[in-house]
Backbone as a ProteinNet text record, in pm:
[ID]
protein_1_A
[PRIMARY]
XXXXXXXXXXXXXXXXXXXXXXXXXXXXXXXXXXXXXXXXXXXXXXXXXXXXXXXXXXXXXXXXXXXXXXXXXXXXXXXXXXXXXXXXXXXXXXXXXXXXXXXXXXXXXXXXXXXXXXXXXXXXXXXXXXXXXXXXXXXXXX
[TERTIARY]
10989.7	11091	11232	11319.1	11431.9	11536.7	11670.4	11755.9	11821.9	11813.2	11825.7	11728.8	11588.7	11501.8	11499.1	11529.1	11535.5	11657.6	11760.6	11880.3	11851.3	11780.5	11746.2	11660.4	11561.3	11452.2	11520.7	11602.3	11667.1	11773.3	11824.3	11931.3	11847.7	11705.9	11635.8	11608.5	11553.7	11520.8	11659.2	11786	11870.1	11905.8	11878.2	11876.9	11806.4	11653.4	11590.6	11612.9	11656.2	11725.7	11843.6	11903.5	12039.8	11996.3	11917.8	11877.8	11803.2	11698.3	11611.1	11693	11792.8	11826.5	11986.9	12030.5	12124.5	12042.3	11957.4	11876.3	11850.6	11805.2	11753.5	11871.4	12001	12088.2	12164.8	12146.5	12198.3	12132.1	11981.2	11898.5	11905.9	11905.6	11913.9	12048.4	12161.5	12291.5	12304.6	12256.3	12261.8	12161.7	12051.1	12003.9	12038.9	12108.2	12171.4	12296.6	12371.2	12498.4	12461.7	12341.9	12307.5	12277.3	12208.5	12162.7	12297.6	12413.5	12522.9	12579	12581.7	12648.8	12573.3	12456.8	12364	12382.4	12376.5	12374.2	12543.1	12642.2	12766.4	12789.4	12764.6	12781.8	12922.5	12994.5	13138.4	13219.2	13195	13289.6	13325	13247.6	13275.4	13384.1	13458.4	13527.5	13427.7	13336.9	13240.4	13162.9	13114.9	13044.2	13149.2	13260.9	13376.6	13360.6	13340.8	13363.7	13250.5	13096.2	13000.7	12992.3	13032.3	13034.7	13112.3	13228	13311.6	13227.9	13170.6	13111.4	12975.6	12927.1	12803.5	12867.9	12977.4	13034	13063.6	13109.2	13154.9	13036.6	12919.7	12769.4	12700.5	12746.6	12703.9	12755.8	12877	12959.8	12930.6	12894	12866.5	12707.8	12635.2	12483.8	12503.9	12630.2	12652.3	12687.1	12772.1	12807.6	12689.4	12576.9	12502.3	12447.3	12392.6	12325.3	12435.4	12561.4	12675.9	12671.9	12662.7	12668.6	12541	12416.7	12304.7	12336.2	12382.1	12429.8	12528.9	12621.2	12708.6	12619.1	12550.3	12486.9	12357.3	12331.3	12245.1	12361.6	12466.8	12549	12623.8	12597.1	12671.8	12525.4	12422.8	12333.1	12291.4	12320	12296.6	12414	12526.4	12632.3	12711.9	12686.5	12731.9	12899.8	12967.7	13118	13107.7	13164.4	13188	13294.1	13384.3	13524.4	13559.8	13546.4	13555.8	13476.2	13345.9	13256.6	13287.2	13343.1	13387.6	13488	13585.4	13711.1	13700.2	13585.8	13523	13469	13364.3	13298	13405	13520	13605.7	13688.1	13734.1	13776.7	13720	13596.3	13513.9	13500.7	13470	13433.8	13580.6	13669.4	13800.3	13812.5	13783.5	13808.5	13697.8	13598.2	13464.1	13435.9	13469.5	13435.1	13547	13641.3	13722.6	13736.3	13682.8	13682.7	13549.9	13436	13320.9	13334.7	13371.3	13407.2	13502.9	13623.9	13696.9	13685.4	13583.2	13552.2	13474.2	13382.6	13295.6	13404.4	13485.1	13607.3	13622.5	13684.3	13701.6	13625.9	13506.7	13370.9	13383.3	13373.9	13368.3	13457	13597.3	13717.8	13642.4	13621.8	13603.1	13518.8	13419.5	13282.4	13361.9	13423	13514.4	13578.1	13681.8	13730.9	13629.8	13542.4	13448.1	13374.8	13378.5	13289.7	13395.3	13530	13613.1	13730.4	13741.8	13839.5	13757.4	13660.9	13583.8	13670.6	13749.6	13817.2	13932.6	13974.9	14093.3	14053.1	13918	13851.2	13893.9	13866.5	13895.5	14011.3	14130.2	14261.1	14306.6	14267.3	14270.6	14212.9	14066.6	13957.6	13976	14032.8	14013.4	13977.8	13930.8	13925.1	14064.7	14165.6	14299.4	14331	14318.7	14374.3	14243.8	14125.8	14020.5	14061.6	14080.4	14128.6	14250.6	14332.5	14456.3	14395.1	14317.6	14283.5	14199.8	14115.8	14036.5	14095.4	14210.5	14286.9	14375.6	14414.2	14500.9	14390.7	14285.6	14189	14160.1	14114.1	14126.4	14251.7	14362.5	14481.4	14486.6	14474.6	14476.8	14365.1	14267.6	14180.2	14229.6	14285.3	14309.3	14458.4	14521.4	14640	14620.7	14515.5	14457.9	14416.3
-5887.4	-5810.9	-5850.1	-5790.4	-5842.9	-5789.1	-5817.4	-5778.4	-5651.4	-5609.1	-5468.4	-5379.3	-5396.7	-5315.3	-5289	-5390.3	-5382.6	-5268.8	-5296.9	-5216.5	-5082.8	-5032.4	-4908.3	-4863.1	-4939.6	-4871.8	-4831.2	-4913	-4856	-4734.4	-4743	-4625.8	-4508.8	-4513.8	-4411.1	-4350.4	-4434.4	-4410	-4327.3	-4387.4	-4290.6	-4206.4	-4158.5	-4023.3	-3917	-3972.9	-3892.5	-3811.4	-3952.6	-3954	-3843.6	-3868.5	-3788.3	-3637.8	-3596.8	-3460	-3411.2	-3453.1	-3430.7	-3379.1	-3477.8	-3422.1	-3362.8	-3328	-3251.7	-3133.7	-3105.9	-2978.3	-2942.3	-3011	-2959.8	-2942	-3022.1	-2995	-2841.9	-2826.7	-2705.1	-2576.1	-2594.3	-2505.8	-2460.1	-2535	-2524.3	-2473.1	-2547.4	-2480.7	-2350.4	-2305.3	-2145.1	-2060.2	-2131.3	-2031.8	-2005	-2139.4	-2088.4	-2020.7	-2024.1	-1963.9	-1809.1	-1763.1	-1640.5	-1562.4	-1656.3	-1595.9	-1587.7	-1689.9	-1644.8	-1519.4	-1507.6	-1384.9	-1265.3	-1261.3	-1125.5	-1124.9	-1217.8	-1189.4	-1205.7	-1198	-1186.7	-1323.9	-1431.4	-1530.4	-1588.5	-1530.3	-1585.7	-1504.3	-1425.9	-1336.9	-1431.8	-1528.7	-1618.5	-1746.7	-1793.8	-1920.2	-2049.2	-2067.8	-2151.5	-2129.5	-1994	-1925.2	-1967.7	-1959	-1967	-2089.4	-2185.7	-2360	-2368.2	-2342	-2370	-2335.2	-2193.7	-2138.9	-2222.6	-2279.9	-2349.7	-2481.5	-2534.9	-2675.3	-2626	-2531.4	-2468.1	-2478.4	-2437.4	-2417.7	-2566.9	-2637.2	-2774.8	-2848.7	-2822.6	-2895.8	-2830.8	-2703.2	-2630.8	-2722.3	-2718.3	-2793.4	-2924.1	-3009.5	-3145.6	-3145.7	-3038.5	-3047.7	-3002.6	-2959.6	-2942.5	-3074.8	-3134.3	-3271.4	-3379.2	-3381	-3488.7	-3462.4	-3345.9	-3367.8	-3395.9	-3395.2	-3421.8	-3567	-3631.3	-3761.5	-3852.2	-3767.8	-3811	-3815.1	-3716.6	-3674.7	-3789.7	-3816.4	-3933.2	-4068.4	-4129.1	-4238.2	-4243	-4129.5	-4096.1	-4150.2	-4085.1	-4104.5	-4244.5	-4313.5	-4464	-4544.2	-4539	-4612.4	-4594.7	-4462.6	-4434.6	-4480.4	-4516.3	-4571.2	-4422.3	-4338.7	-4217.4	-4165.3	-4111.6	-4084.3	-3977.2	-3978.5	-3878.7	-3859	-3881	-3871.2	-3751.4	-3634.3	-3506.6	-3479.4	-3537.8	-3518.9	-3628.4	-3733	-3818.5	-3769	-3720.8	-3651.5	-3528.9	-3436.1	-3343.1	-3392.1	-3512.7	-3546.9	-3631.3	-3691.2	-3760.4	-3670.3	-3544.5	-3432.7	-3384.3	-3325.9	-3264.3	-3365.3	-3487.2	-3583.4	-3608.7	-3622.9	-3631.3	-3509.5	-3388.8	-3278.3	-3258.3	-3242.8	-3254.2	-3354.6	-3484.5	-3595.4	-3583.1	-3527.5	-3512.9	-3386.8	-3279.1	-3161.4	-3159.4	-3173.1	-3185.6	-3260.9	-3388.3	-3448.8	-3391.6	-3345.3	-3266.6	-3162.1	-3077.9	-2937.8	-2985.7	-3091.9	-3139.4	-3175.4	-3241.3	-3276.3	-3151.2	-3039.2	-2897.9	-2859	-2870.9	-2796.7	-2879.7	-3004.1	-3093.9	-3089.1	-3031.1	-3024.4	-2888.7	-2825.8	-2653.7	-2674.7	-2771.7	-2760.4	-2822.7	-2922.7	-3020	-2913.2	-2833.3	-2728.6	-2654.6	-2617.7	-2513	-2583.5	-2721.9	-2794.9	-2842.5	-2885.9	-2945.2	-2834.1	-2711.2	-2595.3	-2480.4	-2439.5	-2312.1	-2182.2	-2203.7	-2081.3	-2040.4	-2157	-2141.9	-2117.3	-2159.2	-2138.2	-2008.5	-1899.9	-1774.9	-1785.9	-1841.7	-1817.2	-1936.6	-2031.8	-2152.4	-2155.4	-2130.1	-2122.7	-1966.3	-1930.5	-1796.3	-1788.9	-1671.2	-1658.7	-1721.5	-1682.7	-1718.3	-1866.1	-1906.1	-2073.4	-2136.6	-2107.7	-2178.4	-2149.6	-2039.3	-2033.9	-2081.7	-2107.5	-2176.9	-2320	-2378.5	-2518.9	-2555.9	-2457.2	-2484.4	-2457.3	-2355.1	-2352.3	-2469.7	-2524.8	-2655.3	-2768.3	-2756.8	-2874.1	-2844.8	-2741.9	-2700.4	-2749.6	-2709.1	-2757.7	-2888.4	-2960	-3108	-3153.1	-3093.5	-3173.5	-3124.8	-3019.6	-3014.9	-3093.3	-3138.7	-3202.9	-3342.4	-3376.8	-3524.9	-3566.8
-11375.8	-11396	-11415.7	-11517.1	-11517.7	-11450.9	-11422.8	-11341.7	-11375.5	-11488.2	-11571.1	-11536	-11542.9	-11508.5	-11344.2	-11258.6	-11122.5	-11116.4	-11158.8	-11116.6	-11170.6	-11288.3	-11321.1	-11233.2	-11188.1	-11090.6	-10961.2	-10887.8	-10788.1	-10803.1	-10912.7	-10959.8	-10983.4	-11038.1	-11039.1	-10896.2	-10808.9	-10658.9	-10622.4	-10603.7	-10577.5	-10613.4	-10752	-10800.5	-10752.5	-10736.7	-10687	-10511.6	-10433.9	-10321.2	-10292.9	-10418.5	-10403.6	-10450.4	-10544.8	-10561.1	-10446.3	-10396.4	-10289.4	-10172.5	-10108.5	-10000.7	-10035.7	-10139.5	-10177	-10157.8	-10224.2	-10220.4	-10098.8	-9998.7	-9854.9	-9785.7	-9777.1	-9734.1	-9758.4	-9906.1	-9954.6	-9906.7	-9893.3	-9877.4	-9734.2	-9678.8	-9480.9	-9464.1	-9525.6	-9469.1	-9513.9	-9632.7	-9702.5	-9560.2	-9555.9	-9455.2	-9341.9	-9279.7	-9149.6	-9145.4	-9230.7	-9288.4	-9300.1	-9368.5	-9373.9	-9248.5	-9177.4	-9045.5	-8940.2	-8973.4	-8891.4	-8913.4	-9043.6	-9115	-9054.7	-9040.8	-9006.7	-8841.2	-8777.9	-8638.1	-8580.8	-8686.2	-8621.6	-8537.9	-8590.4	-8475.9	-8510.7	-8604.9	-8650.2	-8591.3	-8500.4	-8402.2	-8267.2	-8245.4	-8144.6	-8217.8	-8151.5	-8169.5	-8202.7	-8138.4	-8189.8	-8295.6	-8308.1	-8424.3	-8547.2	-8536.4	-8650.6	-8706.6	-8616.1	-8621.1	-8706.7	-8645.7	-8698.2	-8837.2	-8873.3	-9013.2	-9113.2	-9071.5	-9126.5	-9161.7	-9075.8	-9105.3	-9186.9	-9186.2	-9262.5	-9411.9	-9421	-9574.7	-9629.6	-9557.8	-9592.7	-9600.7	-9526.6	-9574.8	-9694.4	-9721.3	-9848.9	-9949.7	-9962.3	-10080.7	-10099.1	-9972	-9977.7	-10042.2	-9984.9	-10100.1	-10210.4	-10259.1	-10399.7	-10458.3	-10409.8	-10438.8	-10469.4	-10405.8	-10426.5	-10568.5	-10597.5	-10760	-10864.6	-10832	-10896.6	-10930.8	-10779.5	-10782.4	-10873.8	-10840.5	-10915.5	-11066.4	-11133	-11266.9	-11335.5	-11206.2	-11257.8	-11273	-11154.5	-11184.9	-11311.5	-11324	-11422.4	-11590.1	-11572.8	-11725.5	-11685.6	-11583.7	-11571.2	-11628.9	-11598.1	-11644.2	-11794.1	-11851.9	-11985.4	-12087.4	-12015.2	-12077.4	-12166.6	-12080.6	-12142.9	-12060.1	-12143.1	-12073.2	-11972.5	-11879	-11783.7	-11658.8	-11763.4	-11669.5	-11587.2	-11670.6	-11616.4	-11468.7	-11512.2	-11362.8	-11276.5	-11294.2	-11209.2	-11113	-11192.8	-11137	-11048	-11076.9	-10993.7	-10884.4	-10887.5	-10767	-10674.7	-10725.7	-10639.6	-10568.6	-10633.5	-10558.2	-10449.9	-10482.7	-10375.7	-10276.6	-10309.9	-10180.3	-10096.8	-10174.7	-10092.2	-9955.6	-10075.1	-9981.4	-9847	-9911.1	-9793.1	-9701.2	-9718	-9661	-9542.3	-9560.7	-9448.8	-9352	-9401.2	-9357.1	-9283.3	-9271.5	-9199.8	-9068.5	-9089.8	-8939	-8881.9	-8928	-8847.4	-8776.2	-8828.6	-8805.6	-8666.9	-8682.4	-8584.2	-8432.5	-8497	-8366.7	-8300.8	-8382.7	-8346.8	-8242.4	-8281.4	-8218.6	-8079.1	-8095.1	-7976	-7874.1	-7923.2	-7838.6	-7753.7	-7830.1	-7792.9	-7662.8	-7682.4	-7602.8	-7464.5	-7475.2	-7392.8	-7275.8	-7341.4	-7262.7	-7188.9	-7250.5	-7168.9	-7080.2	-7087.3	-6943.2	-6857.2	-6896.6	-6817.2	-6746.4	-6815.7	-6759	-6801.6	-6742.3	-6763.7	-6735.1	-6633.2	-6621.3	-6699.5	-6768.8	-6868.8	-7025	-7031.9	-7157.9	-7243	-7189.6	-7282.6	-7321.7	-7235.9	-7285.4	-7359.4	-7366.6	-7453.2	-7588	-7575.3	-7709.1	-7752.5	-7829.9	-7886.9	-8035.7	-8095.9	-8244.6	-8305.6	-8262.3	-8301.2	-8331.5	-8226	-8214.9	-8264.1	-8268.4	-8348.1	-8498.9	-8548.1	-8676.2	-8745.3	-8662.9	-8671.9	-8702.6	-8608.9	-8602.5	-8759.4	-8757.4	-8911.5	-9017	-9013	-9177.7	-9156.4	-9076.6	-9070.8	-9143.6	-9095	-9150.2	-9282.3	-9331	-9475.3	-9563.7	-9524.2	-9591.2	-9587.4	-9488.8	-9498.1	-9594.2	-9598.8	-9687.2	-9826.1	-9862.9	-10012	-10033.3	-9933.6	-9954.2	-9978.7	-9881.8	-9898.6	-10018.4
[MASK]
++++++++++++++++++++++++++++++++++++++++++++++++++++++++++++++++++++++++++++++++++++++++++++++++++++++++++++++++++++++++++++++++++++++++++++++

């Protein structure tokens, strides 16, 4: 096999994995998101954080097929400048948002463990909502 054929073979595997994993993440995140909406899980501060994490995961699941399409365009030497800009913007936004939402969720759990009697005063829907709004705004500014 020539080097070019090997590169195309592994790029094809990468495209298939991107499509498969993106589809799985997208479907599972949408299912859990619908479950949270039906069970009113978003009314609790931790549920609000989990919902924001699911939204970021849904969008990351949308990014994966776009990346696969971009790899395909690179392999076949077609121009895809708009696709590249779209992927870059979405990755910059949601690669920051998802870990930061996880940090907020973990801080909430840490407060619940270390300060159980002050938890309801410190962690409310309002404080959680403000923290999550700041994270999303930071993602857009970044």
